[in-house]
Backbone bond lengths (Angstrom), bond angles and torsions (degrees), N, CA, C in turn:
res aa  C-N    CA-C-N  psi(-1)  N-CA   C-N-CA  omega(-1)  CA-C   N-CA-C  phi
1 M - - - 1.454 - - 1.526 110.00 -
2 K 1.326 116.10 132.57 1.452 120.47 -178.80 1.530 110.00 -84.19
3 P 1.339 117.01 144.03 1.461 119.31 174.59 1.523 110.64 -68.09
4 Y 1.316 116.42 154.45 1.461 121.64 179.31 1.520 108.40 -150.12
5 T 1.317 116.43 167.44 1.460 120.68 -179.01 1.525 110.27 -95.79
6 L 1.335 114.93 148.24 1.454 120.84 -174.92 1.524 108.34 -154.00
7 P 1.342 118.25 136.87 1.460 119.15 173.51 1.534 110.11 -63.02
8 L 1.321 115.98 140.21 1.461 121.79 179.07 1.529 109.17 -113.04
9 F 1.331 115.25 139.02 1.459 121.23 178.78 1.524 107.18 -120.58
10 P 1.348 118.21 94.94 1.470 120.02 177.38 1.524 110.46 -70.97
11 L 1.328 116.20 125.11 1.460 121.83 -177.60 1.520 110.07 -138.98
12 N 1.292 116.04 159.74 1.454 122.10 176.72 1.536 109.47 -85.62
13 V 1.336 114.89 54.54 1.461 120.76 -175.22 1.524 108.65 -156.82
14 V 1.331 115.42 153.76 1.465 121.92 172.83 1.521 107.68 -120.20
15 V 1.323 115.94 125.16 1.463 121.08 174.54 1.520 107.42 -118.48
16 C 1.322 116.76 140.73 1.457 122.98 -177.70 1.525 109.96 -106.15
17 P 1.326 117.57 165.04 1.467 119.28 172.70 1.526 110.75 -54.49
18 G 1.335 115.28 132.99 1.457 120.38 -177.49 1.508 114.36 85.47
19 G 1.336 116.99 -2.88 1.453 120.54 -176.83 1.514 112.82 -87.81
20 L 1.322 115.43 154.33 1.461 122.66 179.47 1.520 109.82 -99.57
21 L 1.334 115.92 134.64 1.460 120.66 179.05 1.522 109.89 -136.26
22 P 1.343 118.15 104.29 1.468 120.56 173.09 1.528 109.20 -83.73
23 L 1.335 116.42 140.82 1.461 120.98 -178.27 1.520 110.45 -138.81
24 N 1.327 115.52 143.03 1.455 121.95 168.67 1.529 107.54 -104.92
25 I 1.312 116.28 118.30 1.464 121.87 -174.28 1.526 109.10 -105.44
26 F 1.346 116.09 125.44 1.464 118.89 -179.94 1.526 113.10 -138.79
27 E 1.341 118.63 -17.66 1.460 119.66 177.07 1.528 109.49 -74.14
28 A 1.334 116.22 141.73 1.465 120.92 -174.21 1.515 112.52 -57.02
29 R 1.343 117.01 -42.71 1.472 119.34 -176.93 1.527 111.35 -63.82
30 Y 1.339 116.76 -35.82 1.456 119.19 -178.77 1.523 111.83 -83.96
31 L 1.325 117.45 -28.85 1.468 119.27 170.92 1.523 110.12 -60.62
32 D 1.336 116.64 -44.29 1.462 120.46 178.00 1.528 110.78 -64.33
33 M 1.331 116.73 -40.54 1.464 120.79 179.30 1.523 110.92 -61.01
34 V 1.341 116.32 -46.17 1.463 120.13 -178.62 1.528 110.45 -66.26
35 R 1.330 117.43 -41.64 1.468 119.60 177.18 1.523 110.78 -58.20
36 T 1.332 116.48 -42.92 1.463 120.36 179.28 1.526 110.91 -63.98
37 C 1.335 116.51 -42.93 1.464 120.23 179.08 1.530 111.46 -62.60
38 L 1.322 116.27 -42.62 1.465 119.57 179.45 1.516 110.99 -66.37
39 R 1.325 115.73 -41.24 1.467 119.61 -178.51 1.522 111.50 -67.33
40 N 1.325 116.69 -41.46 1.469 121.11 -175.59 1.520 113.03 -96.25
41 K 1.333 116.86 -0.80 1.468 121.57 -175.39 1.524 110.41 54.35
42 S 1.329 114.33 44.68 1.460 121.17 -178.42 1.532 109.57 -110.53
43 S 1.319 116.20 -177.51 1.462 121.70 -171.65 1.526 110.77 -127.27
44 F 1.314 115.50 171.62 1.455 121.60 170.39 1.523 108.02 -137.49
45 A 1.322 116.66 172.24 1.464 120.37 -179.13 1.510 110.26 -117.55
46 V 1.320 115.97 138.66 1.454 122.71 174.93 1.524 108.27 -96.56
47 V 1.338 116.05 127.93 1.467 121.29 178.09 1.526 108.50 -125.54
48 A 1.319 116.03 141.87 1.463 120.72 -178.82 1.521 109.59 -72.60
49 V 1.325 116.21 124.16 1.459 121.17 -176.73 1.523 109.95 -81.67
50 M 1.319 116.13 143.99 1.454 121.41 176.87 1.522 110.24 -87.25
51 P 1.343 117.51 154.87 1.468 119.43 174.39 1.530 110.33 -57.60
52 E 1.317 116.04 150.48 1.457 120.88 -176.21 1.525 110.99 -55.55
53 G 1.341 115.83 130.99 1.458 121.19 178.73 1.510 114.11 89.77
54 E 1.339 118.13 -7.18 1.462 121.58 179.51 1.524 109.92 -108.25
55 T 1.330 115.03 157.08 1.459 120.99 176.64 1.517 109.42 -124.53
56 Y 1.336 115.60 153.12 1.458 120.17 179.43 1.521 108.62 -73.99
57 P 1.341 118.45 128.68 1.464 120.98 -171.67 1.527 114.58 -63.16
58 E 1.325 118.69 -22.11 1.462 120.05 -176.58 1.521 112.84 -96.31
59 G 1.307 118.65 11.37 1.456 119.77 177.94 1.508 113.27 -162.12
60 Y 1.333 115.10 -9.20 1.468 121.64 -178.93 1.523 111.69 56.59
61 F 1.330 115.91 30.21 1.456 121.83 172.93 1.522 108.36 -94.61
62 P 1.342 117.86 163.87 1.469 120.29 173.36 1.521 112.27 -78.16
63 F 1.326 116.19 11.32 1.465 122.27 177.27 1.520 107.45 -150.62
64 A 1.341 116.26 166.37 1.461 120.51 179.54 1.521 110.53 -63.22
65 N 1.331 116.10 144.02 1.468 118.83 -177.81 1.528 112.70 -86.98
66 I 1.323 116.90 2.14 1.468 121.08 171.09 1.522 107.52 -124.49
67 G 1.312 115.84 123.58 1.457 121.83 178.98 1.507 110.48 -131.22
68 T 1.306 116.16 -166.67 1.465 121.02 -178.65 1.520 110.25 -128.91
69 L 1.320 115.34 126.26 1.458 121.23 173.79 1.516 108.36 -71.01
70 V 1.330 116.05 132.05 1.469 119.92 -178.77 1.524 110.20 -124.55
71 D 1.311 114.60 146.99 1.464 122.39 174.17 1.524 108.73 -103.79
72 I 1.319 116.78 141.16 1.466 121.27 174.11 1.527 108.23 -82.15
73 V 1.325 116.97 118.75 1.462 120.82 -177.24 1.521 112.39 -104.34
74 D 1.341 116.89 -14.15 1.462 120.31 179.42 1.521 107.90 -157.59
75 A 1.338 116.74 142.60 1.457 120.33 -179.58 1.516 110.13 -146.64
76 D 1.337 115.55 135.37 1.459 122.65 174.14 1.527 106.81 -114.88
77 V 1.332 115.50 112.99 1.467 120.42 -175.76 1.529 111.04 -116.58
78 T 1.328 116.62 24.80 1.470 120.20 -173.93 1.531 112.61 -77.88
79 T 1.331 118.40 -22.72 1.465 121.51 -178.96 1.524 109.96 -94.71
80 V 1.311 117.24 127.11 1.460 121.19 -179.70 1.527 109.67 -64.14
81 G 1.328 115.91 129.30 1.460 120.98 178.36 1.503 114.83 80.05
82 L 1.329 117.62 6.67 1.460 120.84 179.44 1.526 109.58 -144.98
83 M 1.321 115.93 132.86 1.462 121.69 172.49 1.523 108.40 -123.07
84 T 1.303 116.08 133.97 1.459 121.78 173.39 1.521 107.36 -108.86
85 I 1.325 115.89 117.38 1.462 119.81 -176.34 1.528 109.89 -125.28
86 R 1.331 114.13 156.94 1.463 121.86 171.61 1.513 107.12 -122.05
87 C 1.329 114.78 129.66 1.461 120.97 -177.71 1.527 109.58 -120.71
88 V 1.322 115.35 152.67 1.461 121.28 175.53 1.526 108.22 -126.79
89 G 1.340 116.09 131.19 1.456 120.88 179.24 1.519 112.12 -67.69
90 R 1.333 115.57 134.57 1.459 119.47 179.96 1.533 111.66 -101.46
91 H 1.332 116.32 -54.50 1.463 120.53 177.79 1.517 108.68 -159.99
92 R 1.332 115.83 165.07 1.455 120.71 179.20 1.530 110.46 -80.00
93 V 1.323 114.53 156.13 1.465 121.21 174.35 1.520 108.57 -134.85
94 K 1.334 115.14 150.69 1.468 121.41 174.69 1.521 107.89 -107.08
95 V 1.309 115.74 127.25 1.459 121.21 -179.32 1.526 108.81 -89.85
96 D 1.316 115.80 117.61 1.465 120.43 179.56 1.520 112.13 -88.12
97 S 1.331 116.89 -35.74 1.460 121.78 178.80 1.525 107.75 -159.27
98 Y 1.321 115.49 167.71 1.461 118.69 179.77 1.518 109.83 -153.24
99 L 1.322 115.07 162.72 1.457 121.40 172.10 1.522 107.96 -142.60
100 Q 1.315 114.77 156.24 1.461 119.87 178.80 1.520 108.68 -108.78
101 Q 1.326 116.03 123.41 1.460 121.71 -178.88 1.531 110.58 -72.57
102 P 1.342 117.01 163.68 1.469 119.77 178.19 1.529 113.85 -55.25
103 D 1.330 117.26 -29.93 1.471 119.27 179.46 1.529 112.50 -81.80
104 G 1.343 117.22 -1.05 1.454 121.06 178.30 1.515 114.92 98.02
105 L 1.337 117.50 -12.26 1.465 120.19 -179.91 1.527 110.12 -69.09
106 V 1.322 115.52 135.44 1.459 121.31 177.71 1.530 108.77 -93.14
107 V 1.321 116.15 130.42 1.459 122.31 178.70 1.525 107.93 -121.67
108 G 1.314 116.49 130.75 1.455 121.00 -176.33 1.511 113.13 -113.43
109 Q 1.326 115.41 150.80 1.466 122.37 167.80 1.518 105.36 -92.14
110 V 1.326 117.31 117.40 1.462 120.45 -169.38 1.523 111.03 -128.63
111 N 1.313 113.38 160.58 1.462 122.49 170.91 1.515 108.66 -124.54
112 D 1.326 116.46 140.13 1.462 120.91 178.02 1.531 110.89 -70.02
113 I 1.318 115.71 145.33 1.463 122.93 170.11 1.522 106.93 -112.58
114 A 1.315 116.28 124.03 1.465 120.23 -177.25 1.525 110.48 -60.89
115 N 1.328 115.86 142.88 1.457 120.01 177.53 1.523 111.22 -66.18
116 D 1.327 115.00 154.92 1.463 120.33 175.96 1.527 109.94 -58.18
117 L 1.313 114.90 144.67 1.454 119.25 170.91 1.532 108.96 -71.89
118 N 1.319 116.09 150.38 1.461 119.11 175.47 1.521 109.73 -59.50
119 S 1.317 115.96 126.86 1.469 121.00 -176.78 1.519 109.03 -127.39
120 P 1.323 117.38 124.99 1.468 118.67 176.28 1.525 110.49 -63.78
121 I 1.311 115.84 150.03 1.457 120.59 -178.83 1.525 109.73 -82.21
122 P 1.332 117.49 124.22 1.472 119.25 176.95 1.518 110.89 -57.31
123 E 1.308 115.26 149.54 1.473 120.83 -174.82 1.520 111.82 -56.96
124 D 1.342 117.34 -38.96 1.461 119.57 -176.72 1.526 112.76 -75.39
125 L 1.351 117.18 -3.41 1.460 120.76 178.26 1.526 112.50 -115.69
126 E 1.330 117.02 5.27 1.463 119.89 -178.13 1.525 112.66 -61.87
127 S 1.329 116.94 -25.62 1.469 120.02 179.92 1.525 111.33 -64.69
128 V 1.343 117.69 -25.35 1.464 120.37 179.16 1.531 109.67 -67.63
129 A 1.330 116.06 -40.81 1.463 120.40 177.01 1.521 110.77 -68.03
130 T 1.324 117.26 -40.05 1.463 120.99 179.20 1.522 110.78 -62.80
131 S 1.330 116.49 -40.98 1.464 120.47 178.70 1.528 111.31 -63.44
132 L 1.329 116.23 -39.58 1.465 120.04 178.04 1.525 110.44 -65.84
133 Q 1.317 116.11 -43.71 1.461 120.68 179.86 1.532 110.28 -60.90
134 N 1.321 116.73 -43.19 1.466 120.64 179.34 1.519 111.34 -65.39
135 L 1.325 116.21 -38.83 1.464 119.69 179.18 1.523 110.93 -62.73
136 L 1.322 116.51 -47.53 1.468 119.77 -178.33 1.527 111.45 -66.03
137 K 1.321 116.83 -35.32 1.464 119.95 177.56 1.524 111.76 -66.11
138 S 1.332 116.15 -29.56 1.462 119.88 -176.21 1.523 112.99 -80.23
139 L 1.323 118.03 -19.52 1.463 120.57 -173.09 1.528 113.49 -62.16
140 P 1.339 120.04 -44.57 1.477 118.44 178.00 1.525 112.64 -59.30
141 D 1.327 117.05 -36.17 1.458 120.17 178.84 1.526 111.95 -67.33
142 N 1.346 115.18 -21.20 1.463 120.12 179.62 1.526 111.92 -99.55
143 G 1.331 115.74 16.12 1.452 119.64 172.34 1.514 116.58 99.91
144 A 1.338 118.55 1.66 1.471 120.65 179.99 1.532 109.63 -78.06
145 S 1.333 115.88 123.93 1.462 120.12 177.56 1.525 109.36 -81.36
146 P 1.341 117.84 160.19 1.467 119.95 -179.07 1.522 113.35 -54.35
147 E 1.353 117.57 -38.16 1.459 119.63 -178.26 1.527 113.08 -76.20
148 N 1.339 116.60 -11.06 1.464 120.20 179.66 1.524 113.17 -107.66
149 M 1.320 117.19 10.74 1.456 119.90 176.25 1.533 109.22 -65.73
150 P 1.350 117.96 140.85 1.460 120.67 -174.65 1.524 114.69 -82.10
151 V 1.320 117.02 -0.78 1.467 121.29 -176.25 1.525 108.79 -131.56
152 V 1.323 116.10 135.72 1.464 119.82 179.51 1.533 109.90 -93.04
153 K 1.304 114.99 151.71 1.462 120.74 176.35 1.525 109.14 -87.02
154 P 1.338 117.83 158.36 1.468 127.46 6.02 1.530 112.34 -79.04
155 H 1.327 115.32 141.22 1.455 120.24 174.46 1.531 109.12 -74.35
156 Q 1.316 115.67 144.33 1.470 120.38 -177.26 1.525 108.94 -131.09
157 F 1.312 115.21 68.73 1.453 120.46 -174.39 1.527 113.58 -69.98
158 H 1.316 117.52 -7.54 1.465 120.24 179.53 1.534 112.21 -99.69
159 D 1.335 116.83 1.10 1.464 120.80 -177.47 1.527 109.67 -107.46
160 A 1.326 116.49 123.62 1.467 121.05 -176.10 1.516 112.03 -60.60
161 S 1.326 116.82 -40.93 1.462 120.24 -178.13 1.526 111.06 -65.24
162 W 1.322 117.00 -47.37 1.465 121.06 -177.58 1.525 110.66 -61.91
163 V 1.323 117.30 -45.43 1.470 120.94 -178.98 1.526 110.44 -65.04
164 A 1.333 116.79 -46.06 1.463 119.90 -179.48 1.525 111.03 -62.64
165 N 1.332 116.98 -42.37 1.461 120.47 -178.68 1.519 112.32 -63.43
166 R 1.325 116.35 -39.38 1.464 118.14 -179.91 1.537 110.53 -66.99
167 W 1.321 116.94 -37.34 1.464 118.77 177.64 1.525 110.96 -67.46
168 V 1.330 117.74 -37.63 1.471 120.26 176.64 1.525 109.88 -55.36
169 E 1.324 116.07 -42.21 1.464 120.41 -177.97 1.522 112.67 -74.69
170 L 1.335 117.54 -34.01 1.459 121.05 -172.11 1.522 114.14 -88.42
171 L 1.325 117.18 -29.90 1.459 119.78 -176.35 1.529 111.60 -71.72
172 D 1.309 115.20 147.08 1.463 121.59 177.05 1.529 107.87 -86.29
173 L 1.330 115.11 89.13 1.462 122.19 -177.77 1.521 109.78 -125.82
174 P 1.340 117.53 156.85 1.467 119.21 173.72 1.530 110.50 -57.97
175 L 1.320 115.33 147.41 1.458 120.49 -174.82 1.529 112.30 -57.06
176 L 1.322 117.39 -44.04 1.462 119.50 -177.89 1.531 111.61 -67.46
177 Q 1.320 117.52 -31.14 1.467 119.82 175.81 1.522 110.26 -67.52
178 K 1.330 117.06 -42.36 1.459 120.07 174.87 1.533 110.29 -60.03
179 Q 1.319 116.41 -42.54 1.458 120.46 -178.96 1.523 111.37 -61.43
180 R 1.316 116.66 -45.66 1.470 120.04 -179.47 1.531 111.14 -63.13
181 L 1.327 116.69 -38.37 1.464 119.73 177.71 1.529 110.43 -65.91
182 M 1.328 116.63 -45.46 1.467 120.82 -177.66 1.514 112.12 -58.79
183 Q 1.330 117.68 -38.90 1.453 119.25 -172.37 1.526 114.02 -91.33
184 L 1.334 117.71 3.55 1.465 119.90 174.70 1.525 110.33 -62.35
185 D 1.320 116.29 141.08 1.460 120.22 -179.21 1.521 112.69 -75.51
186 S 1.325 117.34 -29.30 1.463 121.14 -174.64 1.524 111.22 -99.07
187 P 1.345 117.96 116.14 1.465 119.04 177.98 1.525 112.93 -66.18
188 V 1.335 117.24 -30.28 1.467 119.44 179.78 1.528 109.96 -70.35
189 L 1.339 116.92 -40.16 1.459 119.65 175.99 1.527 110.30 -63.02
190 R 1.328 116.90 -40.87 1.462 121.35 176.55 1.528 110.00 -57.98
191 L 1.341 115.28 -43.63 1.469 120.07 -179.45 1.521 111.20 -66.95
192 E 1.325 117.20 -38.54 1.460 120.84 178.19 1.534 110.78 -61.49
193 L 1.321 116.27 -42.58 1.461 119.96 179.87 1.528 111.01 -67.41
194 I 1.340 116.27 -37.18 1.468 119.86 175.29 1.529 109.80 -62.58
195 H 1.320 116.64 -42.53 1.465 120.80 177.44 1.517 110.48 -56.16
196 D 1.332 116.58 -45.29 1.463 120.15 -178.79 1.531 110.93 -64.82
197 I 1.328 116.49 -39.09 1.468 120.28 179.60 1.530 110.28 -65.03
198 L 1.327 116.19 -45.47 1.465 119.61 179.06 1.532 110.77 -62.94
199 H 1.318 115.46 -40.32 1.473 120.10 179.07 1.528 110.35 -62.77
200 E 1.333 115.57 -43.28 1.477 120.13 -179.69 1.524 110.96 -66.52
201 N 1.335 115.93 -40.01 1.475 119.75 -177.49 1.529 112.01 -71.21
202 S 1.322 116.13 -32.74 1.466 118.82 -176.55 1.513 112.71 -87.26
203 G 1.346 115.82 -22.16 1.450 119.18 -177.59 1.512 113.50 75.94
204 K 1.340 115.53 8.90 1.446 120.12 178.48 1.517 108.09 -152.96
205 K 1.303 116.90 167.37 1.450 121.41 -178.43 1.525 109.25 -65.55
206 V 1.355 115.57 135.78 1.459 119.32 178.31 1.515 110.02 -100.91
């Protein structure tokens, strides 16, 4: 795969392939970026931003050197100076280098990272998928409308990568911990670590 350039959006968030990310865009540089993406049907990448004055240890950038390319699937541009968009993660990218344009937009030289292969969930980890399924089923009863659900369909409760990725996004974890989970090569290992986190948080076997 050849490297290519891509707009980067450093945020205090980690989104995984297949994940949903709603955003309110109001800064001029990102309004222009979104307009360009909508016009050209192109994408940008979300990268986890580091705290001010710190650099990511695996690239010495002010953001993580592995992010996720996202597609804009819905946009509301009716309010002047504000865009409300919904994005879905397509695949991870590795940022090799970057530059900041005069308008402040960060553009990276990136390489694609292939998505995880579909992996069946080991029997001893099936409870992690069941817990996710129960959580999503409970959200409408707690007032979540269909358009505000945090996960897009189709649901893939039998795939280790999909289940692990959704938990990475939904769990209340430190940003760098989410980042390390997202960039693991093995979806089953990611799921195992999620299992341990859920077990620790619940105080009982999940």
